[in-house]
N, C-alpha and C positions, 0 to 999 in steps of 0.2 A: 478551629478544626472543621475540616469539611464534613458535611452530614452524609456524605457518601464517598467511597473510595475514588481516588484519582491517581492515575498512573501515567507515565510518560512514554511515548513512542519515540523512534529516533526521528532524524530530518531527511532532506532530500539527497538520496544517495547518488543520482547521476549528476547533478549540479554541483554536489560537494566534489565528486571526483574531479569535475572540469576544472574546479578551482584551486588556487594555491592552498597548502602546499603539494597537492597530489598532481595537478595538471594534466589529467588525463586526457588523451584525444580518441574519440570514438571513430572508427572508420565509416565513411559514408556509403561504402558498398556494401554494408550489411545492416540488418534492422535489429542487431542485438543491443545498441547501445552500451549501457553499463554491463551487461551481462557478457559483452565481449571480453572484458577482464578477467573472466573465468578461463579464457584461453591463453592471454598474454601476461596477465599481471594479477593472480590471485593474491599475491602478497601486499600489495596496495587496497585490494578490497578488504583484507583483514586489518589494514592499519585504519581504514574509515570505521569498520565496524567497532573496534577499540576505542577510537575516539568518541562515538556515540555513546558507547557504555561509560567512559570516563566522565562525560559530560552530565550523566544522569539519567540516559535511557532506560527504561525498565523492559522495554520491548524492542528486538531488532527485526528488522525486516530483511530478508535473505535477497541476494542479488539476482533474482528471478524475474521481476516484473516484465520485461520484455523476451524472456527466455521461452524459445518454442523449439520442437523437433524440426519443423520446417525451417526454421530460422538458422540453426546450428548446421543442418544437413546442407544449406545454401552457403556455407559460410567456406572460403578458400582456407586451407591449413597453411599456417606459415611454414616456410622452407626452413630447415635446418642446414648450415654450411655443409657443403659438399654432398647434399642431397643428390639423387639420381635425378635426371631430367624428366623421366617418367611421373615423378611426384609431384611436379609442377602443376598447380590449379586444382589438385586433387581436393575433395571436400570430406566432411565427416560422414561417417556412416550413421545409421540410426542408433545402434548401440554407443558408439563413441559420443553421439549428440546426447543421449539419456545420460551416460556418465558425466559429461560436463554440466548439465544442468544440475544433477544431484550433487556435485562438488561444492555447489554454493551453500548447502545446509551445513557441512562441517565447518566451513569458513567462519559462519556467524556463531556456531556453537561454541568454537574455540575461543572467540572474543568473550564470551559470556563466562565461560569457565576461567578465562585470566583475569575477569574483573576484580579490582582491588578497591571498591568504592568505600568500604566501611560501612555497608548497609546489614551488617549482621550476617544472618543465615539466607538472606534473599539473593537468589542469582537471576540476572536478567533472562528473560525468555526469547525464544526464538519464532517468530511467525513467517510462515511460508508466503512469500509475496506472488501473486498471480494476478497480474494485470488483464485488463480486457483483451478480447482478441484483437481489437484495433491498435493495441500498443506493441503488437509483434508485426505490423505492417510497415512498409515503406513506402510514401511517408506515413506517418503514424496516424489513425482515425479514432483514436479515443476521446478526442475533444470535438469531433464533428459527428460521430455516430455513423458515417458512411462506409461501413464495412463492405469490403468486397471479396467474394462475389456476393449475391443478392441473398443467398441462402444463408450468409453469416449475419444477417439482420433478424433471422428467424429464431425462435426458441430451439428447434430441433437441431439446427445446424451448429448453433452456438453450444448445444449440449454435447454433442459428439466431440467438438474440438476441446472444450474445457475438461471432460471425462478422461480425455486421452492424455492430456497435460498432467492431470492431478496423478493419473494412474503411473506415470514415471516415478514418482515419489512414493507412493503407495506400495509399488511392486518390489521395492528395496527396504526390507525390514528395518535394517539400521538407520537408514535415511528417515524414514517414517517415525522411527521412535525418536529422533532428535528433533522432530518439530512438535512445538507446543500448542501452536495454532495456526490456521489457515486465514489468509486474507484475499478475498476477491475485490480488486480494487480499481477505482477509477471507470467504473461502468457507466456508459453512456446510453444504455437503452433499456427500456422496461423488459424487453425479451430477454436481455442477458441476466437480468436479475432471476427473472423464471428458470433460465438455462441453468446458473450455479446453483439454485436452491434443489433444483432437481438432481443435479450431480451429486451433492451431499447425501440426499435422501436414497440415490441408487448405491451409494457407497456404504450405506448404513450408519457410519460414524460410530461403528460399536465401540472404538475405545474413546469416544467421548470429547475429542478435541474441540476446544473453543474454535469459533469461526466466525467472521464477520464479512458482511458485504458492504462496500463503500461506493458511492456515486459521485459524479462530477456535475457541477452546475455552471457552465460558462455563460449562460444567457442572461441578460439583462433582467428579464422578467422571473429569474429564479427558478428555470425549469432545466432539465436535462437536455442534451443535444437532440433528442427525439421530441422534445416538447412535454415528457413527463414531468408532471409537477412534484415538489418535494414531498406532499401529502401522499399522491399516489405512489411515489417511490416507496416510501415509509410503510404504508399498508401493504404493498407487495412482498417487502422482505418480511413482515411480520405474520402474514397470511399462512395458516397451516393448511388452507386448501392448495397452495401453489408449492407444496414440498416443505422440506425441513426448515425449521424456524431458526436463524442464526442467533449465535451468542451477542453479537454487537450488530449495529447498523449505524452506517457512518457517511461522512463527507470528506471527500480529499481533492487535492489538487484544484481548489477553488479559491477565488479572491477572498480573503479574510474579511473584507468589507461586507460581504453578503453573509457571512457565517451566523452571525446572531439571529437574523431573520429566518434562516434555513433551520436553524435548531429550534426554533419557536414551532415552525411548521412542523417539523419531525416531531416534536413533543405533543402537539395537538392530534396528529395522526396516530400515535403510540397509545394515547389515552383512550381514543375511540376505539382502536383495535383490542386493546388490553383490559381496559375499564381502570378506572381510578382505583378501585378497589384491588387491583391486582397486587399479590404480596410482592415486597421489592426483591426477593429472590427469585421470583419469576419474570421479573423485567429484563429488558436488555442493556448491555453496556453501549453508551454513546461513544462513537470512536470519529475523531476529528482531525484532521491533518490538513490544514489549509495552507497554500503556497505563500513563499514571501516575497513575490515579485512586485509588491507594492503597485499593482495595477497594470504591470507589464503583461503581455501576452505572448505565448511561445508560437511562432510561425513555422508550423510543421513542414513547410516545403523549403523555406531557407535556412532553417536550424538556428534562427536568432530570436531574441527577446526584444518585444517592439513595445515602445511606451508612448501612448498617446498624447498628442501635444498639451491637451487639456490637463492631463496628469502632470505634466513637468512643469506647468504653471502654478498648480498648487502649492510647490514647496515642499519642506520637510513633513513627513506624516508620523503618526505615532509609531514607536517601534514594535516590532511584529510582536516580540514577547509580552509585551506590555499590553497589548490589545487582546492577544489570545489567553491571557492568564485573566483579564476581566471578564472574558466570555465565558471561560471555563468555571470561574468562580460563581457567576450568576446563574447558571445552569445547574451547578451543584446545589446551590442554595434553594432552588426550586425543587430539588429532590425527587424528580420523576423517573431517573434512571437507576440501574443497580450500580453504576460505576461511569466514570468517564476515563477514556484513554486518550491521550492529546499528544500531538507531535507536529511535525512539519513535513511539507511535501517541497515541490520544486523551490530552488533559491533560498532555502533554509539550511542551516549549518549546524555542527556541533555545538558552537558557540551560543547560537539561538537557544538550543534546548538546555544548556547549562543556565542561561538567564531566565528562562522559563521556570526551570525547576526552583531557582533563587526566588523568583517573584511568587509564587504559588506557596512555597514553604510549608507543603502539606505534610501530615503526620506519617512517617514511614511504617507504622504499624498497622495502617489500612489493611484489611484483608484484599487480597488479590489472587484470583484462583486459577491463574494460568499455570497449572502444575505440570511438571515433567510427568510422563506416562510411560 
């Protein structure tokens, strides 16, 4: 039995949608990626959410990672048969864009309610997925940190943008009440960490929703795109001087081969920031969802996954679920976190989550406090 709670996040939504049996195609002319299905195929999104729940996910991320007001307002509406010519090339209004973005939450919520996993009274939770500003650009810049305009590389500009997007959900009471927790994910810049913390501090978080920040580490020297080290990122997330302290700190969309070293760096920074005598109840959760690309890298300009020749020559690698289970177990045994939330990012599937759950075989009675509010 694990000395700390372990729970499972879902897998990579966008790459799962692109793969059989869903075979979704995301239009190149928009920057919405998987969020585009909120317009065209919400039923397909529902099927994927349900597949994740049935596989054993305890937390579902909404289909809002790339969603933004500007993205939907720049998207051309699909024409209905016999539509008047004047409706051709019309785009969504601000209100229509907000309604579409919010529609992702009940889709995820319905999948959790329909869960028939046999976990007793446990109902999977809904996490609001809020990607980096760069995830809403075309081409995306969350892996490079080269946000444009320049103001979007500074905390003030990023704060204004993230605050506006969060308000889309908070302004609708029913939508906000259906969200259990908030995830700011794949952040490539130290300034974006500060910005998201200030957003949560500004909103006071009076209803006490748990939330996490997760960063991406694409560089070979284990740094973020802007050169921020893992220790610096963890300290920034946990510092009370830079705004609200999150419920969890994380790593996502990062090569699993880097994960164990990054976690050790996070642990070292957390112990320095909190002190080894910090009661477990006041420690953060560790949130980890590495990609399953087996060393391949996503080319944001071509939209293709590219594998380096040296990786092809290495032959078969350890199955993703086995490698992640070993990393999670080792970190849990060190007992430095309040708990661990683990799942998958790009190129991982519901089947990977099912195998991970089976490999971990953890006690379902472990406390998990993402309660519906």
